[in-house]
N, C-alpha and C positions, 0 to 999 in steps of 0.2 A: 763475310755476311751471308754469301750464298751457301756456304757450308753449314752455317747455323740454321738457315731456313730449311735446308735438306734434312738436318737432324730433327728439327721440329716437325716436319712433314712425316718423317719416318716414325717417330714416336707416336704421333697421332694415329697413323695408319696401323701401327702395331697394337695400340690400345683398343681401336674400334674394329679391327680385323676387316677393314673395308676402306678402299680409296675414296669411294663416294661419301661415306660418313665422315671420313677425315677431312675431305674437302669442304663439306657442309659446315663442320665445326670451325674450320680455319677461314671460311669465307672465300674459298677458291674452288676451281673446278676439279673434278675427280681426275681428269687427264693431267692437270698441273701437278697434282700429288704423285700420280704414277710416273710421270716423266722425271720429277725431282728425285724420286726414289731410284729410278733406273740410272740416272746420272751418278747418284751416290754409290750404287752397286758397281758401276763401271770404274769409278775412281778408286774404290776399295779393292776391286778385283775379286769380290765374293758375291754370292746370291744371298740376299737378306730375307726374301719371301719365296715360299712356294705359291704359285699362282694357278687358279682354276677359273672357270667361267663364273663360279658362284662365290668364291671366297679366296682369301689370302691367309696363309699361316706362316709363322716365323720358321726359318731354318735354324739349325743349331748355332750357326754363326750370327744369325739375326738376333737370337735370344741373348747371346753374350754381348753383342753390340748394344742392345736395348738398355741393359742395366747401366752401362757406361754413359749412354746418351742422356738417360734420365738424370744422372748425376751432373752432367754438363749443364743441362737446362736448369736444374735446381741451383747450381752455383751462380748462373746468370741471374736467376730470379732473386737470389739472396743479395747479389751485388747491387741490383737495381733497388731493392728495398733499403739497403744501407744508405743509398744516396737520396732517398725520399725523406721527407720530414718525419721524425720519430713519432710525432703526435698524430700522424695520418691514421684515419680509421682503417682497421683491417678490412681488406676487400679481396674479391676474386672468387674463383670456383674452388670448392672443396669437395672432393669425392670421398664419400663415407660409406662403409658397409656396417650394417647393424643387424643384430639377431632379431628373430621374429617375436619380440616381446614389447610391442608398441605401448602397452599400458604402463610399462616401466620407463621407457626411454622418451616417448613422444612429448610429455610435459617439459622435459629438459630441452628437447630440440626446439619446440615452439618458443620457449623462453630465450633460447640462444638466438633464434631468428629475430626476435623483437629487439634484442640488445645490439645485434650486429647485422643490420639490414643490408649492408653492402657486400656481405659474403653470400655467394650463391651455393647452396647445398645441393649436391647430386647424391641422393641416398639410394642405396641398394639394400633391401631387406632380404636376408637369407640366413639360414642356419648352417649352410655348408661351410667348410673350412676354406675360405678364399685365400688365394695367393696374393698377399698385400702388394708385393713389388711387381710381379709379372702382370697382374690385372690392373695396375695403375691406380690403386687406392691411396689416398693421402693418409687415412687413419681408419681403423676398424675397432669395433667393440666385440669381444668374444669372451667366453668362459674358459676356464682351465689354464694350465701353465703354457707359456709360449715355448715352442720347440725350434723356431727359426732364429738362428744366431744373427741374421741380418736385421732383426727387428728390435726396436726399443719398446719397453713395456712400463705401464703404470697401473697399479690396482685402483679400481673404482669403489668397490664395496662387495660385501658378501651376501649370499642368500642361502636359504635352506629349503629342501624339499619336504613337503608334508603330505600325509594322507588325510583327505577331507571328504566329507559327505554332508548332505543336508539333514537337518533334524527329522524331516518327514521320511527320508529313506531309512534312517536308523530306527525310527519308531515302528516302521513296517517290517524291517528285516533283522533288527537287532544290531547291537554294537559289538564288533569284533574286539577281543581283548588281547589276542596273540596272533602271530602271523599265520598259524595253521588254520585259524578261523576264516581266513580270506577265501578258502576254497569253496565256501558256501555262499559267497557274495558275488554281486555284479561288479566286475572290475573294469575300469575304463583306462586304457593304456596309451601312452604316447610313444610314437615311433619317430626315429630321426629321419628327416626328409632326404638326407644325402645317401643313407644306407638302407632305409626301411627296417632297421633293427629296432626292437622294442627297448625303451629305456628301462633299465633295471630299477626296481623299487629298493631304496636303500635301507632294507631291513637288517637289523643286527643278526649276525650269524650265531646260531646256538650249536655248541659242540655236540657232535654225534647225532644231531637232528637230521631226519631225512630231507632230501632236496625238496624245496617248496616250489611247486609250479602254480603260479598265480593264474586263475582263469581269465580268459580274454573275452569279454562281452562286447567290447568295442575298441578299436584302435583308430588313432588319428595322428597325422603329422602336425596338427595344429593344437597347441595348448589352449588357445582361446575356445576352440570347439569343445574340448573336454570340459572346460570351465562352464560353458552353457549347459552341457548335459548333466553335470554334477549338481548345478544349481536347480535344475528341473527335478531333482530327486530320483535320478535314474541309475545311481551307482556310486562307487568309491573311486576317487582319482588321486594320483600323486602329482602335486603341482607345487611350483615355487611359492614361497611365502609372500613375495611382493605382489603376486597375482591374487592371492586369497585373503590378504589381510583385511581389506575393507568389508568383504562379504562376511568374514568371521566377526568383525566388530558390529555389523548390523544383525547378527544372529542368523544369517542365511546359510552359513556353513559352520561346521565344527570340526576340529582336528580329532583324529583317533590314533591310538597306539603311539603317542609321542615318545614314550620311553623306549619304544622298539625301533625308532628311526635314528640313523646315524649318517648325517650328511651336512656338508658345507661346500658351497661353490663360490667362486670369485669371478666377478666381471673385470676385464682388463681392457685398457686402451693399448693398441699396437700400431706402430708406424715405422717406416723405414729409417734405419740408423744413418743412412746416407743422405737423408733429407735434412736440410737446414730448417730450423723451426721458423718458417715464415709467420708473420703476425697472424694470418688467418688460421694456421694450424696451432700456433701457440695458444691463442685465446680459446679455441675449441677444446684443447686438452685441459686448460685451466678451468674452463667453465664446467665441463663434465665432471671433473674431480670435485669441484665445489658444490655442484648442484644435484647430481644424479642420486647419490645416497646421503643427501644432506640431513635427513631425519635420523638416519643410522649414526652418522658422525656426531651429531648433537647429543644423541643418547649416550654414546661412548664417552664423550667429554663430561657429561653430567655424572656418569657412573664413577669416573676417575676422581671427580671432585668429592663425591660421597666417601 
């Protein structure tokens, strides 16, 4: 039992990068965590952390040991769950990383919280590519294809990028009909927060056409900020359809050059393949699959019936 406690202390310290924070989460003192980890290092004969006065970081041996320890704790959690009544409501802390698209995801998150009040969500909003396992996330939602073989993946739904502008802007500046026209317009561009690189507009390539350099009148790492500016009639932006759909339906925005755009992205759920599907994780995965793109799924079903 002492070994299991040491493993739990070690994992918590590794995930928080702090003995103090680990102790606070575990309800013990920081010195108790530090002494437990030191005894574990002595027993293993290796150093698990590099220590300084300000922080702790994992050694190479510590990183290797961390993955095994998470599996051990996951097995214990799974064993405990199997012994509990199967009808017991899912509960416990669920650490989730979500992209910065709250307008798409938050309605599903709030609905999930209403259905499963015993699950404590710890949500991190970020567009950077997090390390699901090393950073201790239970599940993340991201776009693109998974590249980590340690992860399981389930698609949630698709989205498309669109060029949009307000009717007022187009009345004043004219409507571009081909990509080359954009050089005469006010273009609002999104940059990725992790790299500060501009997101390319998915314009179809024309053979032998000169390289198109889209003017940059404004850049922002927030799609929500670009949405506000384009609604104010101050330019053209390239935004995902789930963000613009309602504004288009209200007549506040219109799409332009639809035939010149070629894009489809996919949102996916990712979680560690070494994790047992604890009830809290299983119901989150099932709920997001059923809820997040529910309207899109219903439309696809109706189209198949036709």
